[in-house]
Backbone bond lengths (Angstrom), bond angles and torsions (degrees), N, CA, C in turn:
res aa  C-N    CA-C-N  psi(-1)  N-CA   C-N-CA  omega(-1)  CA-C   N-CA-C  phi
1 M - - - 1.459 - - 1.515 109.48 -
2 N 1.406 115.01 146.76 1.459 119.74 177.76 1.514 112.07 62.83
3 S 1.361 116.47 29.42 1.458 119.44 -173.62 1.515 112.76 -70.79
4 A 1.346 117.39 -27.66 1.458 118.52 -176.90 1.511 111.69 -65.72
5 S 1.308 116.77 -24.37 1.468 119.60 -179.17 1.508 112.66 -82.28
6 L 1.314 116.77 -12.35 1.452 119.28 -170.03 1.520 113.01 -76.29
7 H 1.351 117.63 -16.78 1.459 119.19 178.77 1.515 111.62 -85.90
8 E 1.351 116.69 -1.68 1.454 120.20 178.55 1.512 110.03 -81.58
9 K 1.297 116.52 143.01 1.461 121.67 178.28 1.523 108.68 -127.35
10 N 1.305 116.63 95.59 1.446 120.90 176.21 1.516 109.80 -86.30
11 L 1.336 115.82 144.89 1.457 120.39 179.35 1.518 108.15 -86.25
12 V 1.329 117.28 102.00 1.450 122.90 -178.51 1.513 108.66 -110.76
13 P 1.333 118.25 130.14 1.463 120.23 179.94 1.522 111.03 -57.74
14 D 1.306 116.14 140.35 1.459 121.95 179.82 1.517 108.44 -87.51
15 C 1.321 115.91 88.56 1.466 121.38 -174.10 1.524 110.52 -61.20
16 C 1.322 115.30 130.44 1.468 122.78 176.24 1.517 112.88 62.18
17 G 1.339 117.42 15.98 1.451 119.30 179.04 1.509 113.67 77.69
18 G 1.342 116.97 11.81 1.463 119.29 179.61 1.509 111.91 96.17
19 L 1.331 115.47 164.27 1.458 120.54 -177.51 1.522 112.89 -65.51
20 S 1.334 116.20 -18.90 1.458 119.02 -178.35 1.525 112.30 -67.29
21 N 1.352 116.55 -19.00 1.465 119.95 -178.94 1.523 113.23 -88.89
22 L 1.335 117.01 -2.90 1.459 119.70 -179.38 1.529 110.44 -77.76
23 D 1.315 115.55 144.64 1.464 121.26 178.26 1.523 108.73 -95.50
24 Y 1.341 115.35 93.76 1.457 120.24 -175.96 1.528 112.28 -69.55
25 S 1.323 117.79 -16.10 1.463 120.30 179.43 1.520 111.74 -67.33
26 K 1.361 116.08 -18.85 1.459 120.05 -178.68 1.526 112.61 -94.61
27 V 1.320 116.94 1.50 1.451 120.46 178.58 1.524 109.45 -72.80
28 D 1.334 116.85 132.23 1.459 121.87 179.57 1.524 108.97 -78.12
29 M 1.324 115.99 101.93 1.453 120.92 -176.63 1.526 112.66 -81.22
30 S 1.335 117.12 -7.24 1.461 119.22 -179.05 1.524 111.08 -64.29
31 V 1.338 116.38 -34.30 1.466 119.91 178.75 1.519 110.33 -66.13
32 V 1.337 115.38 -43.65 1.458 119.87 178.79 1.526 110.29 -63.70
33 T 1.321 116.12 -42.97 1.469 120.15 179.60 1.518 111.25 -61.47
34 E 1.328 116.34 -42.01 1.466 120.70 179.04 1.527 110.75 -65.70
35 M 1.320 116.46 -41.29 1.460 120.62 -179.11 1.528 111.50 -64.12
36 M 1.337 115.84 -37.45 1.461 119.83 -177.60 1.529 112.50 -65.35
37 K 1.342 116.58 -18.79 1.461 119.66 177.34 1.527 111.74 -65.83
38 Y 1.329 116.26 -19.77 1.460 120.87 -177.83 1.529 112.00 -98.65
39 I 1.322 116.50 8.74 1.461 120.61 -176.55 1.523 110.29 -118.59
40 D 1.322 115.47 127.52 1.459 121.78 175.85 1.526 108.16 -111.98
41 V 1.331 115.74 99.93 1.468 120.12 -176.65 1.524 112.18 -75.14
42 T 1.334 117.44 -7.82 1.468 120.45 177.99 1.525 111.98 -91.12
43 D 1.316 117.37 -6.49 1.468 121.21 178.01 1.530 109.04 -62.64
44 P 1.338 117.86 126.52 1.474 120.09 -179.18 1.522 113.24 -56.51
45 R 1.340 116.80 -33.54 1.466 119.69 -179.71 1.526 111.42 -68.39
46 F 1.331 116.74 -34.26 1.461 120.78 174.05 1.526 110.08 -65.74
47 C 1.312 116.34 -43.38 1.473 120.97 -179.26 1.522 111.15 -63.84
48 V 1.336 116.77 -40.39 1.465 120.53 178.16 1.527 110.15 -62.16
49 A 1.336 116.51 -42.31 1.467 120.44 179.57 1.523 111.38 -62.86
50 V 1.328 116.89 -42.99 1.464 120.73 179.10 1.527 110.48 -62.46
51 I 1.320 116.41 -43.40 1.473 120.48 179.00 1.523 110.54 -61.74
52 A 1.346 116.34 -44.30 1.467 120.07 179.96 1.520 111.04 -62.57
53 I 1.327 117.18 -40.54 1.464 121.32 -179.73 1.526 110.97 -63.39
54 I 1.324 116.59 -47.13 1.464 120.98 -177.10 1.520 111.43 -72.31
55 F 1.339 116.63 -36.84 1.462 120.72 -175.15 1.523 112.44 -64.93
56 N 1.338 117.49 -40.68 1.457 120.00 -171.20 1.529 114.04 -57.18
57 P 1.337 120.13 -58.98 1.472 118.07 179.69 1.527 113.01 -65.35
58 F 1.340 116.82 -31.04 1.466 119.32 176.33 1.524 109.85 -62.50
59 F 1.327 116.03 -45.08 1.472 121.36 -178.55 1.514 111.42 -61.14
60 W 1.362 116.86 -53.15 1.453 116.70 -173.99 1.520 112.39 -70.79
61 N 1.312 118.71 -26.19 1.462 119.35 175.21 1.515 111.85 -70.98
62 V 1.333 116.94 -43.43 1.468 120.59 179.55 1.521 110.62 -63.61
63 V 1.348 116.50 -47.66 1.465 120.10 -177.95 1.527 110.95 -65.67
64 A 1.330 117.48 -42.31 1.463 120.43 -178.19 1.525 111.65 -66.24
65 R 1.318 116.94 -39.61 1.469 119.30 178.39 1.529 110.68 -67.91
66 W 1.336 115.40 -37.69 1.470 119.01 176.78 1.517 110.05 -63.15
67 E 1.329 117.12 -41.43 1.464 121.26 177.62 1.524 111.00 -63.66
68 H 1.315 117.41 -42.68 1.458 120.38 -179.72 1.531 110.93 -63.26
69 R 1.315 116.32 -35.32 1.457 120.69 -176.99 1.529 112.58 -80.56
70 T 1.337 117.26 -37.00 1.469 120.56 -171.36 1.527 114.61 -115.06
71 R 1.346 117.25 -18.16 1.465 122.83 -172.32 1.539 110.45 57.16
72 G 1.332 116.03 32.29 1.458 120.88 -178.76 1.516 113.41 -64.43
73 L 1.340 118.02 -43.37 1.465 120.40 179.50 1.520 111.36 -69.83
74 T 1.319 116.26 -36.53 1.469 120.05 178.25 1.515 110.68 -60.93
75 R 1.325 117.11 -43.25 1.472 120.52 177.90 1.523 110.81 -67.95
76 L 1.324 116.98 -40.05 1.463 121.02 -177.66 1.525 111.47 -63.89
77 F 1.341 117.04 -41.60 1.463 120.87 -175.65 1.526 112.87 -97.76
78 G 1.320 117.09 -2.12 1.455 119.92 174.72 1.511 115.43 83.59
79 G 1.303 118.03 11.22 1.459 120.26 178.02 1.507 110.82 169.09
80 P 1.339 117.93 155.20 1.466 120.85 -176.16 1.522 113.61 -67.66
81 Y 1.339 117.77 -35.06 1.462 119.47 -176.76 1.524 111.61 -69.54
82 V 1.318 116.81 -45.23 1.472 119.89 178.43 1.523 109.71 -63.47
83 A 1.327 116.16 -40.25 1.469 120.16 179.58 1.521 110.72 -64.29
84 C 1.327 117.30 -43.49 1.460 121.34 -179.79 1.523 111.08 -65.08
85 Y 1.329 117.07 -43.39 1.460 120.34 178.44 1.528 110.94 -63.57
86 S 1.315 116.77 -38.39 1.468 120.35 179.90 1.527 110.84 -64.47
87 L 1.327 116.38 -46.64 1.465 119.28 177.45 1.521 110.61 -64.50
88 G 1.322 116.86 -39.04 1.458 120.60 179.62 1.525 112.05 -60.60
89 F 1.332 117.09 -44.78 1.463 120.04 179.15 1.532 111.15 -65.52
90 L 1.335 116.49 -35.41 1.460 119.63 176.75 1.528 110.35 -65.58
91 I 1.325 116.99 -41.02 1.469 120.59 177.51 1.525 110.28 -62.32
92 I 1.325 117.10 -40.85 1.462 120.52 177.89 1.524 110.79 -60.11
93 L 1.333 117.05 -44.53 1.471 120.94 178.91 1.529 111.08 -62.65
94 L 1.328 116.49 -41.76 1.467 120.13 178.25 1.531 110.99 -63.78
95 N 1.328 116.62 -38.60 1.457 119.80 179.12 1.527 111.94 -69.45
96 I 1.336 116.08 -33.86 1.469 119.55 174.93 1.524 109.84 -63.32
97 Y 1.330 115.88 -43.52 1.466 118.80 178.44 1.523 111.09 -65.42
98 R 1.320 117.64 -38.33 1.464 120.70 176.87 1.527 110.52 -59.19
99 S 1.322 116.54 -47.43 1.460 120.26 178.79 1.518 111.19 -61.06
100 H 1.326 115.95 -41.06 1.468 120.13 178.21 1.526 111.18 -62.31
101 S 1.323 116.90 -43.75 1.465 119.97 -178.11 1.528 111.16 -67.18
102 I 1.322 117.21 -34.89 1.460 120.33 177.09 1.527 109.76 -66.87
103 T 1.325 117.22 -42.96 1.466 121.25 178.77 1.520 111.23 -62.26
104 V 1.329 116.43 -43.10 1.468 120.71 178.56 1.523 110.48 -61.75
105 A 1.326 117.08 -43.37 1.466 120.79 -179.81 1.522 111.09 -64.13
106 M 1.330 117.50 -38.25 1.464 120.31 179.23 1.523 111.18 -67.54
107 K 1.329 117.19 -41.66 1.462 120.32 -179.27 1.525 111.95 -68.20
108 A 1.340 116.19 -25.99 1.465 120.32 -176.14 1.525 112.27 -80.17
109 Q 1.331 117.16 -16.02 1.466 119.68 -176.02 1.527 109.97 -118.31
110 P 1.336 117.54 157.29 1.470 121.19 -169.61 1.526 113.73 -68.17
111 R 1.328 114.02 152.15 1.456 121.50 171.26 1.530 108.93 -78.76
112 W 1.321 116.10 156.90 1.460 120.86 178.19 1.515 108.00 -106.40
113 E 1.318 116.26 118.02 1.460 120.05 -173.57 1.522 112.73 -60.20
114 V 1.324 117.89 -27.25 1.467 120.75 178.48 1.526 110.97 -62.05
115 M 1.333 116.33 -34.34 1.460 121.39 -179.02 1.525 112.56 -87.97
116 D 1.308 116.76 -11.01 1.455 121.49 -172.09 1.530 110.78 -86.91
117 N 1.329 116.60 74.31 1.462 120.99 177.75 1.524 109.83 -146.24
118 T 1.319 115.00 164.22 1.466 121.03 -173.09 1.519 112.23 -63.58
119 Q 1.339 116.55 -40.81 1.462 119.61 -177.04 1.529 111.09 -61.44
120 L 1.325 116.75 -46.11 1.463 119.83 179.85 1.525 111.14 -69.06
121 F 1.324 117.11 -32.98 1.463 119.64 177.44 1.520 110.41 -59.63
122 Y 1.325 116.38 -46.65 1.462 119.39 179.72 1.525 111.89 -71.43
123 T 1.327 117.05 -28.55 1.468 119.81 173.63 1.524 110.05 -63.65
124 G 1.330 115.96 -44.27 1.461 120.11 176.97 1.516 111.85 -61.96
125 A 1.338 116.48 -40.59 1.461 120.09 177.81 1.521 111.06 -62.23
126 A 1.344 116.37 -37.23 1.466 120.56 178.18 1.525 110.91 -65.28
127 F 1.336 116.70 -41.31 1.467 120.27 176.47 1.525 110.49 -59.44
128 M 1.319 116.43 -43.32 1.463 119.97 -179.15 1.521 111.44 -66.71
129 A 1.326 116.86 -37.80 1.460 120.26 179.29 1.532 110.89 -65.13
130 V 1.339 116.29 -45.49 1.468 120.50 179.65 1.527 110.05 -67.02
131 G 1.336 116.22 -42.76 1.458 119.67 178.96 1.511 112.19 -60.82
132 S 1.335 116.77 -43.61 1.462 120.96 179.06 1.525 110.97 -64.47
133 L 1.335 116.24 -37.72 1.463 120.26 177.55 1.521 110.91 -60.50
134 F 1.334 116.87 -44.84 1.456 120.28 179.81 1.528 111.91 -66.67
135 V 1.323 116.92 -41.45 1.463 120.56 -179.05 1.530 110.56 -65.05
136 I 1.325 116.50 -49.51 1.462 120.36 -176.02 1.529 111.08 -67.54
137 S 1.331 117.26 -45.28 1.464 119.85 -179.12 1.525 111.57 -66.73
138 S 1.318 116.82 -33.40 1.461 120.27 176.30 1.520 110.53 -65.16
139 F 1.332 116.06 -43.77 1.470 120.33 179.08 1.528 110.69 -62.84
140 L 1.322 116.73 -43.00 1.464 120.04 -179.74 1.528 111.41 -65.47
141 A 1.329 116.83 -34.80 1.463 120.55 -179.44 1.526 111.85 -72.64
142 L 1.330 116.67 -36.70 1.462 120.96 -174.59 1.527 113.13 -93.89
143 G 1.322 117.21 -26.64 1.449 119.83 -172.47 1.524 110.88 78.58
144 F 1.315 116.11 175.29 1.468 119.86 -175.19 1.518 111.32 -65.31
145 T 1.326 117.33 -49.58 1.470 119.25 -176.55 1.523 111.56 -69.11
146 G 1.332 116.85 -33.94 1.457 118.94 177.52 1.508 112.59 -68.09
147 T 1.323 115.91 -31.83 1.457 120.63 179.03 1.514 111.62 -76.89
148 F 1.326 116.07 -42.79 1.462 120.30 -172.03 1.528 111.94 -105.46
149 L 1.345 114.80 58.81 1.466 121.89 164.76 1.523 114.30 64.64
150 G 1.331 116.31 29.60 1.457 118.53 -178.81 1.514 113.77 -59.08
151 D 1.332 117.95 -32.11 1.464 119.81 -178.32 1.521 112.01 -66.31
152 Y 1.336 117.70 -24.49 1.465 120.42 175.42 1.524 111.06 -71.62
153 F 1.337 116.49 -19.71 1.462 121.79 178.18 1.525 111.33 -95.50
154 G 1.319 116.06 4.67 1.453 120.03 -178.11 1.516 113.10 86.76
155 I 1.341 117.68 7.62 1.462 121.60 177.86 1.524 107.29 -94.38
156 L 1.312 116.15 88.88 1.458 120.99 -172.31 1.523 111.16 -96.02
157 M 1.315 115.62 146.64 1.454 121.03 177.27 1.521 109.37 -79.91
158 E 1.325 116.10 145.38 1.462 121.06 -176.73 1.526 112.17 -70.17
159 Q 1.322 116.79 -32.98 1.453 120.49 179.88 1.519 110.02 -150.80
160 K 1.315 114.85 163.40 1.456 120.04 -179.20 1.526 110.95 -66.37
161 V 1.318 115.04 145.74 1.457 120.56 173.55 1.529 107.21 -88.58
162 T 1.320 115.94 116.19 1.465 119.67 -175.15 1.527 112.90 -117.09
163 G 1.333 116.55 -6.42 1.461 119.23 179.39 1.518 111.53 -77.90
164 F 1.334 115.65 -176.61 1.457 121.30 179.45 1.534 109.49 -61.06
165 P 1.333 118.94 138.55 1.465 128.79 4.81 1.532 114.44 -92.36
166 F 1.346 116.83 4.03 1.465 119.73 -177.53 1.520 112.10 -72.35
167 S 1.328 116.63 -15.66 1.459 120.04 173.91 1.525 111.38 -76.31
168 V 1.319 117.05 -13.14 1.462 122.39 -178.21 1.521 111.55 -99.49
169 M 1.329 117.27 -41.69 1.463 121.20 -177.59 1.515 110.54 -156.39
170 D 1.323 116.38 159.86 1.455 121.91 170.08 1.522 108.73 -80.83
171 N 1.314 116.04 150.66 1.467 122.46 174.54 1.538 113.16 54.42
172 P 1.341 117.99 49.75 1.473 119.91 -177.63 1.523 113.35 -64.60
173 M 1.345 117.52 -26.38 1.457 119.15 177.76 1.524 110.72 -63.60
174 Y 1.319 116.46 -45.34 1.459 120.91 -179.58 1.524 111.69 -66.46
175 W 1.334 116.50 -49.96 1.463 119.00 -175.17 1.518 112.14 -74.84
176 G 1.331 117.00 -26.62 1.456 119.08 172.69 1.508 111.55 -66.87
177 S 1.337 116.02 -40.82 1.465 120.64 176.58 1.527 110.92 -62.94
178 T 1.332 115.86 -41.55 1.471 119.99 177.80 1.522 110.84 -61.79
179 A 1.332 117.24 -41.90 1.464 121.22 178.30 1.523 111.20 -62.12
180 N 1.332 116.54 -36.49 1.465 119.70 176.99 1.523 111.68 -60.92
181 Y 1.326 116.45 -45.57 1.464 119.85 179.89 1.526 111.32 -66.55
182 L 1.322 116.50 -37.95 1.463 119.34 177.88 1.523 110.43 -64.29
183 G 1.331 116.14 -44.08 1.450 119.88 178.58 1.514 112.36 -61.56
184 L 1.338 116.25 -41.17 1.461 120.26 178.29 1.521 111.23 -62.79
185 A 1.329 116.67 -41.33 1.462 120.84 179.32 1.523 111.29 -64.63
186 I 1.329 116.99 -42.59 1.469 120.61 -179.86 1.525 110.45 -66.33
187 M 1.321 117.06 -43.10 1.463 120.30 -179.44 1.531 111.85 -62.69
188 N 1.331 116.09 -29.62 1.463 120.83 179.99 1.523 112.52 -96.09
189 A 1.349 116.90 8.00 1.471 121.64 -179.81 1.523 110.90 48.66
190 S 1.325 115.59 45.18 1.457 121.78 -170.42 1.528 112.60 -109.45
191 P 1.331 118.03 106.37 1.471 119.77 174.77 1.516 112.69 -60.14
192 V 1.340 117.17 -39.41 1.468 118.73 -179.85 1.530 109.89 -66.67
193 G 1.336 116.82 -30.49 1.459 120.00 175.59 1.519 111.77 -65.51
194 I 1.331 116.55 -38.72 1.473 120.51 176.43 1.524 110.23 -62.10
195 L 1.335 116.34 -44.38 1.461 120.33 -179.77 1.522 110.89 -64.35
196 L 1.323 117.18 -42.25 1.468 120.29 179.48 1.526 111.07 -66.74
197 T 1.325 116.98 -33.38 1.464 119.99 175.11 1.526 110.56 -63.57
198 A 1.323 116.81 -38.79 1.464 120.57 176.77 1.529 110.63 -62.33
199 V 1.333 116.38 -37.26 1.470 120.35 177.22 1.525 110.04 -66.23
200 V 1.335 116.47 -39.73 1.463 120.67 176.49 1.528 110.44 -59.95
201 A 1.331 116.40 -48.34 1.471 120.84 -179.42 1.524 110.85 -60.94
202 L 1.324 116.90 -41.76 1.459 120.91 179.75 1.523 111.29 -65.28
203 S 1.335 117.14 -43.21 1.466 120.47 -179.30 1.524 110.76 -65.45
204 Y 1.334 116.89 -38.41 1.453 119.43 176.96 1.524 111.24 -68.57
205 G 1.327 116.39 -38.20 1.456 119.68 178.13 1.522 111.92 -60.37
206 V 1.329 115.93 -42.72 1.465 120.46 177.07 1.518 110.30 -65.08
207 A 1.343 117.10 -42.85 1.463 120.73 179.84 1.523 111.23 -60.11
208 I 1.324 116.60 -43.03 1.468 120.53 179.90 1.527 110.85 -63.09
209 T 1.324 116.18 -37.68 1.469 120.29 179.33 1.521 111.51 -59.59
210 Y 1.333 116.34 -37.55 1.460 120.25 -179.16 1.530 111.96 -86.69
211 E 1.334 116.65 -37.13 1.459 119.97 -175.66 1.524 112.41 -72.95
212 G 1.329 116.36 -40.47 1.450 119.72 -174.57 1.519 114.19 -54.72
213 P 1.335 118.95 -58.99 1.471 120.27 -179.93 1.527 113.01 -61.60
214 F 1.341 116.84 -35.96 1.468 119.91 -178.40 1.521 110.21 -66.81
215 T 1.334 116.42 -42.95 1.457 120.15 179.36 1.518 111.33 -66.84
216 E 1.324 116.92 -40.02 1.454 120.52 177.15 1.529 110.92 -60.76
217 E 1.322 116.51 -37.57 1.465 120.38 178.74 1.521 111.26 -66.12
218 I 1.329 117.65 -37.03 1.468 121.13 177.99 1.527 109.90 -60.45
219 Y 1.333 116.63 -45.92 1.463 120.05 -178.68 1.529 111.90 -74.11
220 R 1.315 117.26 -29.25 1.463 119.93 175.40 1.522 110.01 -65.34
221 Q 1.334 116.64 -42.16 1.463 120.38 177.89 1.516 110.88 -64.32
222 R 1.343 116.86 -39.14 1.456 119.90 177.31 1.529 110.95 -62.31
223 S 1.327 115.64 -40.78 1.455 120.68 179.94 1.525 111.60 -64.22
224 Q 1.335 116.04 -40.52 1.468 120.12 178.43 1.505 111.40 -65.58
225 R 1.336 117.00 -39.95 1.476 119.78 178.99 1.513 110.49 -63.52
226 C 1.328 116.46 -39.17 1.477 119.92 -179.96 1.526 111.08 -65.34
227 K 1.324 117.38 -35.95 1.465 121.22 -179.84 1.520 112.25 -67.04
228 H 1.348 115.74 -30.08 1.464 119.35 -176.85 1.527 112.78 -87.96
229 K 1.319 116.66 -1.39 1.463 118.32 179.22 1.513 110.42 -82.63
């Protein structure tokens, strides 16, 4: 998902020299230890949520790469646009189920009274508002095919999208979605929601690692073909 944006390279300042310069030995782990007391990783509902989170980007990357290599979906649906829309709607359904499974897992496990206050509730709401802004504006900038792996179907964008939200960050669809889950977890004072949000961020990080170079290669090949015409 959001593959068309992955070939963009915005110049973003490397704050603090990167995470490698942080001194993790000074992190107060007592808060994390206390929070983990409210999380049951053996709960089947937690396990289902983790599986749904990991499965989604794995699924759409495998299917999209298979389509790029074989054009199997294009032949099945009679054209690249119908095939792309079909996969896109399936991804939307999978993401709805992922959100549902995360909500179920949060409701099944206890709230943490430390997080259960008005200030944090509004902080979570702010995360959701910003996350939704990035997701919606990214979709409007890219369109349906640009958002849902259209370049793997041969539906390439004519030029890079450089306006908002891509002028602010790379991969705003992914990180906006992550912010939504974080906001939901904070609003529900849910430690398990925080942990599941971390799994979401990790799964997206892995997806970006694989999608970025592959998408860049698609556009590089397009550029070479144009030069030889």
